[in-house]
C-alpha positions, 0 to 999 in steps of 0.5 A: 076775123075781124081786123083788129085781131092780127097786123094785115100781111102787107104792113111788114113792108111799110118802110121805117121813116128816113132817120128812124134810128136816129129818132129812136137814138134820141127818144131813148136818151130822153127817156133816160134823162127822165128817169135818171133824174129822179133816181140820181137826186136821192143819194145826193140829198144829204150832201145838198142839204148840207150845202143849201140847207132846207132840213128834210123839207127840203130834201122832200121838195127837191123830188116831190118839186120834180115829180109834182110838175111832171105828173100835173102836166103829162095831160098837157104834155100829150096836147101840146105834142099833137098840136106843134108837133111831136118833133117841135115838142120833144125840141122844146122839152129838150132845150127846157130840160137843158136849162133847168138842169143848168139852174139846178147845178147852179142854185145857190139856195135850196128855194131856187134849186126847188124852183129849178126842179119844178121846171126840170119836171115841167120840161119832162113831162113835155119829153115824154108823150112827144118822144113817144109820139116821134117813134110811132111816127118813124115806126108806122109799122105794128110789128117794128114799132112794137120793137122800137118801143121796147128799145126806148123802154131800155132807156128807162131800165138803163137809168134805174140801173145806173143811177143811184151808183152814178148819183153816189160818184157824181155827189163824192165829187160836188152834187152839182154834178148830177145836175151838170151831167145832162146837159152834153146829154141834152146837147147831143139829142138835139143835134140827133133831133136836127136830122129828123123830119118835121113832124104832121100837127093835128088841132088840139084844144086845150083843157085850160080849166082842167089844166090850171086846177089840177095843178092848184090841187096837186101842189096844195095836197102835197105842200099841206102833207109836208109841212102838215108833217113838220107844222102839225096837221092842225097848223092853219097853213096846212089846214087852208092848204089841205081845203084848199086841195079838196075845193080844186079837186072837186071843182077839177072833177066838175070841170071834166065831168062838164067840160067839152074837151076835157083833158082827163075824160070820165068815161075812161073809168069806166073800163074794168081793166083801166079800173084795176090799173089806176090803185096799181100804179099808185101802190107801185109807186108809192112802194117804190119812190118810199122805199128809194127815198127813206133807204137812201136816208136810213143807209147815209143819215142813220148809218153814215154811209157816204154817197157812193156806198149808199147808192151801191146798195141799190145796184143788186136790184137795179140788176134783177129789176132789167130781168123782170123786166125782160121776163114779164112779157113772156110770163104774161103771153104765156099766163095772162097779165094777173100772174105777173101782177099779182107776184110782183106786187106779193114780191115787193110787199115781201121785200118792204116787210123785210126791211121793216124786220131786220132795220134794227139789225143796221146792216147795209148788206142785209139792206141790200138784200132786201132790196132786191124783191122790190125791185124785181117784183115791180118790173115784172107787174109794170108792164104787165098791168100798162097792158090791162090799162089799155083793156077796154079802151077805145083805140082813139083814147089809148094816148089818154088813159096811158098818161092818165094812169101815168099821171096817177102813178106821179101822185103816188109818188110824190104822196109818198115822198110827202108822207114817208118825209114827214114820218122820218123827220125826226132824228129821234124817232128816225126807225119808228118812222121808216118802219111806219114807212115801210108798213104803210108801203107794204100794206098798200101794195098787199091790197093793191095785189088783192084786188089784182086778183080780179084781172080777168085771167087768159082764156 
């Protein structure tokens, strides 16, 4: 039997590293913060607009600034973690996240807030791969490591559960608290990290040309989509931005194809499972981010709910999302990845269509019920499709493949907020824009579900 088919018996005797529990606590808190600062800000956007101005464009950039830098720097952050060691990289990310959170809380203008959110997204990108690498170092036994990574993932699940209601509660006091709350958590993480042993370092070369081109391409694309929705896509600034996005994207692909140390090796796309997984990750984030973005505005601006009540509307969905995460593993083990992925995507599609049809009723209760299959379906599909990402990818490429997959996911979220925000920007056509947004997300998820039927079934 090949060595990859089973874990050697001796592996179970490998002890955990010293302070392994501190490592998993710190890493879980890091993942909690990264996820929380995507969801907690959603219900605060109306109050931020009232306090700092900026209109719908400012609200879009408050979310997309974070997501954009997070997506653009993930691959760079993985290389940085290898080069300086996971502990140092995580420490730098935590400190940066704390400082930028303080800058967000103190922002005097919408422009300063967006800039601080961009920097916060960059810090989050540094934290994510470093936290995973530190868990791998602390738990050398594969079976113990699998359990530890499950605990690490709980941080994101809990953030998804409490993010919207907590954001609503804090915003009732002052929207700046949604950022201030990060500071004691960051301080605790730094204290915990001080007890952890230094991480090994590995020589890794940065793909500077690829990184610069990736940031420029994503930034100009999102800018062009956001501004195009407000100024029109024939406006000279928008045309230049979108043209720059196309040119720099082409240059990025050329660098990746010819570079000696590409940040996104194009041979990854030769793996069948990897190619199937990317559109699923993209469509999931369009449906998930897009849904939360437009529905939170629908509840607050159109139905005039308070931030707290708007946040509570997402609470039932969050509970079902945790249940979906717990069910995904057993369902995948029993039926293979195709069943949970297709079922989950179809569930998200059904929820979005239900929102589309019931939006004219303007009922917060019905809206909360319609959001449930979106959260439950997404949480069922995503763990399974993550396993498909690694199908056919060499072991030494597993980390890079995961980073590329997560990058595609974050791009999907950024594009959804840019496009959907433009569709709902006009108060007079808000409901029409809402329904077009929901229909677009549902159509994309349906196509992803149909494409996912090609996932190989379990023998």
